[in-house]
N, C-alpha and C positions, 0 to 999 in steps of 0.2 A: 093677740096679747090682751091681758085684763087692761081695763081702762086706767087702772091705777099706774100701770106701767108708762102711760103715754105722758103723764106730767106729774112725775114725783116731785114731792118736796117743794111745792109752791103753796103748800098751806103754811102759815106763819110757824118759822123755825126757832122760835123763842124757847119753847118747852125743851126741844132737843139741844140746843146750844146751851142751855141752862144745865142739863144733865152731864154734857161733855165735860163743861167748866167745873162741875162739881168731882167728876173723875180725874180730869187732867191737869187743873188748876193753870199756871202759867204756861204750860206748853200749847194751849189752845189761844190762838191769836185772832183778835177781832179787829184789828187797825186796818183802815182804809188801804194804805199802801201795800201791805203785805199781801192783803186779799187781791189787790189789782195785779201785783206781781205773780201771783199763781193762777191767774186767769189769763194772762198774756200768751198770745198764740202768735205765731209766724204765720204770713199770708194774708190772703183776701177775705176771710170769713170772720165777721164780727163774733164774738162768743157771749161771754158773762163772766162775772166773777162770784167766787164762793162767797158764802156766808161767814166761812169762819176757816181758820188753818190749824191743823193738828201737827206738831212735830212729833212724829211716833219714834220712841225708842226700842222697838222691840215689836216682835210677831204677836205677842200677847197685847199690845198695846192697840195694834191694828184691828185684832179681833176684838176687844172691848169697845171700841169706837165704832166699828160696822154694826155690832150688835145693838149699840145704843141708836144709831142712825136708823136701823130696821125698825125698831118699836116705834120711831116716829116719823118714818117715811121720809126721812132726809137723804137726799142724793150723797153719793161720795164718789170723789175722784182722786185716784192715786197721783202722785206728783214726784218726780225724781229731779233730774237736772233742768227740767223746763226745755229740752232741746227739740222736741217732736215738731214737725213741719204741717201736720194735716189737721190741727185744731183740735187734737185729743183732750187737751187740758182745760178747755173752755167749759165752764160751768154754766151750761145752758139752762138750767133750772135752779141756779144756785147751788147749796149744800155745802158739804164739808170736803175741803181739799186735805188729803192726808199726806204730808211730806215725809219722804222716806230717806232723806239725804243723811239724817244722823244714824240710820241702820246702815253703818260703813265699815263692817268687820269682815275681814277674811277669816272664815273659821275653821277651814282645813285645807291644807295642801298635801296632796297624796302624790307625791313624785313618783313613784314606782307604778301607779296606775294612770299617771297623767290626767289628774281629775282634782279639782277644787271644789269647795261649798263656801259660799259668800252671801253675805246679806245683799238686800236688793239695791240699797243706796251706794255700793261700792262702785266706782267709776271703772272704765275699762283702764285707764292710765294708773289709777292706783293699784289696780290688780297687778299690771305688769311691773310695777316698781316691786311689789312683794315677791314675784316670781323670779325676777332677773337673776338674783344671787342663786338660783337653783337652777339655772340653765334652761328655764321654761319661759313660754309666754302665751298670751291670749292673743289670737290672731285677728279678731274682728274688730273694725275700726272705722266705724260712722264717722264723719267729718266732726262732730262735736264730741266733746270728752262726756258721753251720755253715761248714765247709771245703767249698771247691769239688768236692774230689773225694769227700766224701761225700754232696753234693748229686747228683751224677751217678750214685753208686752207688744211690742210694734214688729217682732219678727225681723229684726234690722240685720244688716249685714256691713258691707263697706268694701273697702279696695282689695281686702284679701280673700273675699269671698269665692273667688273663681277656683282657689286651690282648697281652702280650709272649710268653705261652707258657710252658711248663715246660721242664726242664733236657732233656727228649726234642726240643724243637724248638731251643733255643739251643747245644746242642753240636754242633761241627761234625766234631771229631775228637779222638782219644785216644791216649795211650801207656799201655800196659798191659802189665803182667808177668803170664805165664801160669803155670799149675801147675808147670811144669818149670823155671821161672825164665828163659824166653825174653822177650825184648823185642820187642813189636810195636807197629806203629802203624796207626792206622784212620782212615778219612776224609781229606778235603783241605779246604783253605779255600774252594774252591768252593761257591756256594750251593746248588747241585744236581749230582747224579751219577746215572748209571745204570749203574755199574760194578760188577757183582758183588753180593755178599750186603752187607747193611748191618750190618758188624760193630760200627759204633759204637753202633748203637741196641740191638744184642745186649747190650753190656756197660752201657750206661745203664740202671740198674734192677735189674741182676744181683746187688746188695747183696754184692760181693766174693766170690761164689760161683763166678764163671767167671773171675776174673781179677783182678788189683789196678791200679786206675787210678793212675798217678803223674804224668800230665801231660794238660793240656785245652786245647784250641782251641775259643774260645767266642765267640759272637756278642755285640755289645754295642750301644748305642743313643745317639743323640744326646740329651742333656738337652733336653726339651721347652722349648720358647720360654715357655709360660704352663703354671702349675701352680696348680689351686685344689682345695682339699679342702673337703667339706661334710659335715654331721651332720643327718640328719632323723629324728624319733622318731614312732612309732606308738602308738596305744593297744593293738592287738593285734598279735600275731605274723603271723597269716595274711595281711592286706593289705599286710605289708612284703614277705613272700616273693612275693606275687602281683605286686607292682610291680616288682621285680627281674626275674621271669619275663618280663614285657613289655618291659622295657628291653632284655634280651637278644635277644629275638625280633625286636625291630626294629632291631637291628644297630648299637645305640650304642656308639662306641669308648671305653666307660670305661676307664680304667687300673686302677681298683681299685673293688669295691663289696663290702663286709663287713657281715655280720648278726650281732648280738648280742641274744639274748633278754634278757627284763627281769631275770633272774636274773645272768647274765654281766654285764650293763650296770651293775647295782647294785654288783657286786664291782669293776669298773673305776672307778667313781666313789670307791668308797671308797680302792683301792689307788693309784690315780693322781691323785686330788684333782681330778676332774673334776665340779666342784660345780655347773657350770651346766647341767647336763643331769640327767634324773630317770630312775629305775630302770625303763626301759620298753623294747619292742622298737626297736632302733635300726640303722639304715644308716648307715655310714661311707663316703663315694664320694670318689674323686680323678678329676680331669679332666685331660688333658695334651692340649696343642697349640698352635696359635697363638690370640693372644687373641680372635681372631673366632670360631674353631672352639670353644674353651672357653666362650665366652659362649652360642653356640647350644646346645652340650650341656647348660648349666645350665639354659636356660629350659625345654627339653623334659623333662627331669628334674622340675622344678618342677612342670610341668604334670600329668605322670604321679602324682607324690606326692600333688598335691591330689586327683587322681581317686580315690586309694585311701585317702584320709583321714589323710594324713601331716601332721605339723606343717610349720612354716617350715623352709626350709633354713639352716642357721647355717653360715657359711663361716669358713674360716681360710687366708688367702692369704699371709701372712707365714711364711718359711721356720720360725722357731721355733714358730709356733702350729701348722703343719701337723705338725712333728716331734713335738710335745707329742701330738697326737692318735694319731698312728700308732705312737709309744712306747706308748702305754695299751692300743692294740691289740694290739701284740706281747707286751705283759706280761698278756695275758688268761690264760694258763696259771698265772702266779704268783698273780694276783689271783683266781682261781678256787679255787686251794688254801688261799687264806687265808679262805675261807668256812668252811673246817673245819679249822682247825689240828691238825696231827698225823695228817691222814688222808693216804692214798696217793692219788694221780691217775692215771687212765688215758684216753687221748684215743682217742674212735673217729673214722674218717676216711672216712665214707661219701661216694659221690659218685655222682650220678645224671644222667639227661638233664634238661635244663633244665625241659622241660615236666612233669616229674614232680617236681618239688622241692618243690612245696607239699604234696603228697602224702607224700613220704618225711619231711618235718619233722613233720608232724602225726602221722604213725605212730610216729616214734621219740620225739616227747613223751609218746605214750600209753603206749609201754612204760616210760619213765622214770618216769612216775608210778605206774605199777603196780609198779614196782621198789623205791619208796619211797626212790629216793636222790638226793641232791643232783648234779643232772646240767645244770649251765648248758650253752647252745648257742652256738657261734660259728662262723662259716664264710665261706668264701670263694665266696660264694653266686652270683656271675657265671657260674662254670662249674659249678655244681650240687654243689661240696663243701662239706660241713658236720662239724663235730666237736661232739661231746657229751663234757664232760670229767666222766668218772665219779669222785665221790670216794667213798671207803671207809675203813672203820676196819682197818688191818692187823692189828690184834689179833682181829679178829671173823672167823673163817672162813666163818661164814653170809653176812656182808656182801661178802666177796671173792666168793663163789660167785655172789651176786645180780649183782654187777657184770660177772663173765664172762659170765653169761647175758644181762645186758641188752648187752653189747658184740656177742654173737654174734647176737642178735635184730635189732639195728640193721643188721648187716652182710647178714643176710638178707633185710631190708625192701629195701636198697639193690639188692642182686642181683636181687631178684624184679621190681624196676621198670626192669631193664636196665641198671642201674649196676655199682659195683663196692665192694668192701669197703674198698678203700684208694686215695684220690685221689693221695696225696703221701707217705705215710710209708712206703709199702713193707710187705712181709710179715713179715720177719724171722722170730721164734719166735711172737709173738702171734696173727698171723693165718693160721698154716699150715692150721688147719681149715676155712677159708673156701675154699682153693684148688679142690677139686674141684667144690664147688658152683658156682662162678663161671665155672670154665673146662672142666670135664668130664673125666672119665677119659682120653680120647684125647689132649688136648692136654696134660695133666699127664704123659702117656707120653713125648710129644715134648720135653718140657722136661727129663725126667729122661735122656732119650737125649743131650740136648745137654751136660748136666751131666756125664755119663759119658764123653763124647768129648772134652771140654776139661779135665776134672779126674778121670782115672779113678781115682787114689788116694783121692779124696774129702778131700784136705786144706784146700781154701779155704773156710773159713768153714762147716764141716759143720753140718747140722741146720737150716740157714735156707732160706726161699723156696721150695724145692720140698720136699713131704713125702716122708720116706722110703717106698718101696714096701711 
């Protein structure tokens, strides 16, 4: 990459900020508190705060701001709900944070074609509120109420991905602002296309390093006729994992299947008042379909669970009961942090082929035990993705070092088994060191060439996703 790309924006930003203030007036914020809020990140890596925050109201606002920043070499970081976990929002060279949360309109709902068009600041929960009355829903549900633009930028997924896919599969097209401030549109509403390079998938998962996503066309789905949730507990972790592997290998169309180890389940029981359960390895399962199809899936799962020594299936068929269970699952992060008040937490994000899942989980647990850290496990195990939530004392450099080492070890385990260091959180700053191991030097060189071609000044979220050469 050109030298300018390695340290953009550390020249005096005053001229750029003056130009931005002249264009955007009071929508450009320079206060310390709001800048710190927009540079805050979860996890172990310190970052940096932006020089200013712009609250964009339209794609045209974003384009104008990026064009001005390009003229002055000022870095640009897109900001949504602020829920990313890998340091994607850290302003490592200062610059402008463009807050997209005011771009929160649902622009089109095409019920007959099962697709929608939304602005990037719409959250997944807000979209589902709009869709419910039309008998539709958007299935992807990362734990946080993330913005859809942020979910696309990190190639997010969630508990429903095992059946409905990730943001890669549900994104049909995008509106993107490039590094020069040009507005481009990718993809179509057609369900397939053989026309040219797939720019949509290039930008999905690029973490704002190639362009800023401002609008999305997304697939949505009909609300299932029948929904049932079940919980089953095991005495040991390994049989629970093996049961999941068999369910997936047999092609059961489960909507969700989540695993919590005994430590995480104990935390959820205390945090979410799930007193009807015990602190043991647990599967949360959800079934979607017609009443007959759901009944058939339930009986198949019941038989498999029995074969692996699981307990009785405990059902939640009422909406409020299902919501209670899944809210507890989505609150696993906060439940885990409550195990050690005052501790920092960092989530690993390993994902492996389903046939290697038991091996990966066992190896990760062994590494965690050796590290001597509290590390509850939770995961979307139906697609081989699991997280360990590493808790450490922020006042102890030695503990933080152990947490770093454990995270790296789990990433190596996953990559060594044919998997990835990150199934859904992205690379950001935290996992840059895994990229060459996972992809190889040749692939990284191609990624760097793409970055250089689309962002020659290196102003778009610098220091993330692709390591500097």
